N, C-alpha and C positions, 0 to 999 in steps of 0.2 A: 146721239145717232142710233135708230133703229138698224139691229142687224138683218141682211137676208141669209138664212142658212142655205149652206150648200151640204152635198155628202149625205151619208148614213146618220140618223140621230139615235142618241140611247132609246133604248125600246121600253125600259121601264117609266112609270109614272112618277110624278113626285110625292112621297110617303105622305101620308096624311099627318104623321107627327112630326115631320121636316121641322127644324126651327123657322120661326116667323119674326117678324121685325123690322125694322130698319138695321141697315148693317153694323151701324155705330153702337146700337143697343145688343146685337148678336155677338160682335166681337168683345165680349166681356173679359176686361182684364184677370180677373181671377179664374176663370175658365182656363184661360191660355197660359196663366202661369202654372196651372194643376197640370194640364197636358205637359208643359215644358219638363215640370219636376219629374213625372213619369217617365220622360225619355231620358232625362239626365241620370236617373238610376239604374237605367239598362248598363250591362256589361259591354265592354269594347274588344276584350281578349287582347289588349295592349296597342292596337293597330289603330295607324294614321295613314291617311291619303297623302302621298307626296305629290303627284302631279297625274295629268295623263300621259299615258307611255307614247303617244306620238307626239308629244310635247318635248320630250326628253332628247337629249344630244346622243345618239348611239354610235358617236365616235370618241367624243372627248369627256373628260370627267365634269362634272358638275357639282356646283353647291345647292344644298336645300337646306333651309331651317326648319326644324321639326320641334315643337314643344321647348324651346330654348335651346336646342342641341344645333350643332352646325355639323351637317352630314356632307360627305362626299358621295354621290351617286354615280355609278360606271357600269357600261356592260362588259361583263367578263364572259370568258369562252363558254360557260353554261349559264348565261342569264345574268339579269341585274344583280348588282352588289350595291351595299352603303355600309358604312363605316364612319367613325369620328373624322371630320377634315381636318386634322391636325396631325402631321406625321410623327410618330413615336419617337424620330429622333431629335428634332430640335424645333418641331411645332410649325414647319410650312404647312400652307394651304395646299393639300393634294388637289383641290380643284382645279390649281393653276398648273398643274403638271399634266402627265400624259398617260395614255394606256397604250402599252404594246403587248399584244398577244394576249389580250385580256387582263393584265396585270397592270396596276398602277404604279406610276415610276413619280419619285418625289422630284420635284423641280430644283430643289437646293441642291441635293447631294447625291440624287440618283438611287436612293433605297427604293428596292423592289417589293412590293405589297400585293398579297392577294388573300382569297377567303381563310387561308390557315392562320392569319393573322400575324403579329408579332409583339411580343412580351404582353404589356396591358392593352395594346391596341388590337380591337377585336370586331370582326363585322356583325352588324344586327340584322335579324331576321328579315326577308323580303319577300312580297308577294306580289306576283305580275298576274292580274285576272284577264288580261286580255285588252283592256281598256283604261284601266288605272292601276299605278304602283302604289303598294303599300309598304310601310316599315312596320316593325314591333320594337318599341321601346320597353323592355322588360321590367324596368323599374317605375313604370306608371300603374301597373297594377299588381295585386298578390298573386306570387309565384302560380298558385293553384287556378288564379282566374284566367291566366295566359291560355290564348288557343294558336292551333297549328296553322290557322289561315283566318282572314279577317271575315266577320259577318256580312253577307251579300245577299241583299233582297233578290228575290226572283227576276230574272232578265229576260227578253224574248231571245228565241232560237237564233233569228235572223234580224240584222238591224243594219241601221246606217248611224253613225255615231259622230258626235262632236263633244268637243271637252275644252272649256275656259277655266282660266285661274284670275281671281279678282283678290287683292289684298285690301283690309278695311281696318280701322281702329275700332275694335270690339272685339269681344271675345265669342267663343263658339256658341254659346248660349244664347247669343242675340240673333245668330244666323238661323238658329231654329226657332227663335219665337216669332221671326219674319214669316217664317213659311208656316208655322200653326197659327197663323193669322191671314187666312185667304181672304177674308172679308176685305180686305183694303185693295185688292185684285183690281176690280173695274175702276175703283176711284183712281188709286195712284198710278195705273198703267192701262189709260183707257187708249192707247195706241195698240195694246195687245190683247186686251179684253173686252168683249163687247157686253157682256152680263155674266152673273156668277150667284149662284144659289148653293147655299149649304144642305145638303139633304141629310147628314148623319152626323153627329158631333159626339165622340166618347174620349177617353184619356188614350184609347189605343189607336183609332183612325178617324180621320176626317174624310168624308166623302161630300161631293160637289159635282153639280152641272154647271159647265163653263163654256162660254162661246169664246174661241180664240179668232180673233180678226186676221182674216187673209189679206185682203187689200178694201180699203174703204168701208164699206156697209156689209161687205161680204164676210161671213163667219163661217166656222164648223163648230159645231155642239156637241160635248162629250162629257161622260162621268168620268170623274177621276177620284183617287184616294190619295191621301197623304198620311205616311207612318213613317215612324223613327226606327229602324232595326238596331241602332246603336245610340250612344250618347251625343255623337257628332255627326250623324247623317240623318237627313230626311229624304223620302223617297215620293215622288208622285207617280201614280201608275193611271194610265186610262183603262178603265175597266169595261167601258161601254161607249158605242160610236165608233167612227172612222178611227184609224189606228190604235185600235185595242190590244193593249199589252205593251205599248210604248211605255219608258220610263224615263224619268228624269231625278238623276241622283245628286242631292246636295250634299257636299261632305265639306264641313268645317272644320280646317287644321288649325290648332294654335300656334303661332309662330314665336310670341314671346308675350311677355305681359301687355295686354292691349291691343294686340295685333294678332289678327287671324287671315287665312287665307281661305276662300270659297273655290273649290274644286268641283265643278258642274259638269256632269256627264250625262247628255241627252242620247238615250238610244231609241231611236225612232222605229216603227215596224209597222206593218199593212199587209193586211190578207188581199188587197187589190192587184189586179193582174199585172199592172205595171211595176211593183215594186220590186220584183227581181231586176228589171232593167234599171231601175234606182239604185239598187247595190252595186252594179257594176260601176256605177259613176259616184259612189260614196264620197270617194276624195274630192271630187269636185262640188259634191253637196255639203261637205264640211265646214267650208267659211260660212253660208248661208245660216246653217243650224247654230254655229258659234256667234254669228253675229245678233242672232236675235236674241239668244240668252244672255249676252253680254248688254245688251241695251237695256233688259230688265234688271239686271244688277246694278247699272250706273244709280237708279233710284232705290233698289233695295239696299245697297250698301249705305245709302244715306240713311234709311230707316233704322238700319243694324246700328249704325254710328250712332245716332240720336238716341237709342234705347241705352246704348252704353254710357253716353255722357249722362243721361238721366239718372241711370243706376249710381254713377262715382260721383255725382254731384246733385242729390235728391234736393229738390225744392224746399226751402224752409216752410214750416207751417204757417198758415195764414194766421195774421194777428187777430187774437181774441177782442172782442168789443168791449169797452170798459163798461163796469158795472155802472148802472143808474141809481141813484137813491129814490125811493120810494117814498 
């Protein structure tokens, strides 16, 4: 279906040296693996995304699993806090307890816990960036590689946001590999993308021209980049066309062996006159943003899980033809 374009289109022409050829040929497995290895070698500062702040319970404690650890997350008097989800007394799950005046109360024997810790039970550093909540696990990086705050890509100053969380049987690298292969977009997601053309490809950045479907044949054409600021995040930024400055942050948080959570934050912005009104109704728009993102991840989780399965169980080499006598 040919797209009918709406709105402001990207100003720049397609570069003369832009990659050419069919999508299956441009999506070179070796090039994708090189870009993935480049991303995985970047520092993380020890930080992992837990969830969207708006998705967390602001009253009761809750459990979240990160890199094989069970953590209890709660809203303390001075902001979010996180610690092991096992009471230091007899091991009760603190996520089944309650919060009283910003302090955790164990459901088994009433031990009250706060940021000061109790013996070996200590809180882990947290960071609330206004959209996402992060935790730092200090034994995942060398001490001198830990940072005071997570590595966050540039965001728009004004935005309407939505956050989704999807879990899959894969590893974080499979999530990044999915996004480092933009060529699958118009083929795998025809309901969302009318056309896609890669304009620039390097280890650090992918730049593409893509048509997002609005309704039926109606679409909006933009230029966007993909880059990885850390080894578990890939960020799409609209750099030209309508919505310039909008970003989609895809964070891959390991839960345990072969299980990963995708926490994706969409921060949409615009310089159109009506955007100020849209921001006033941001809470009402959030479900629409999240529904569109979740639809893509129905397919993309299948992509990531398939990649993980192929890595875990590689196909045996093809049998060699028997030698023939001369």
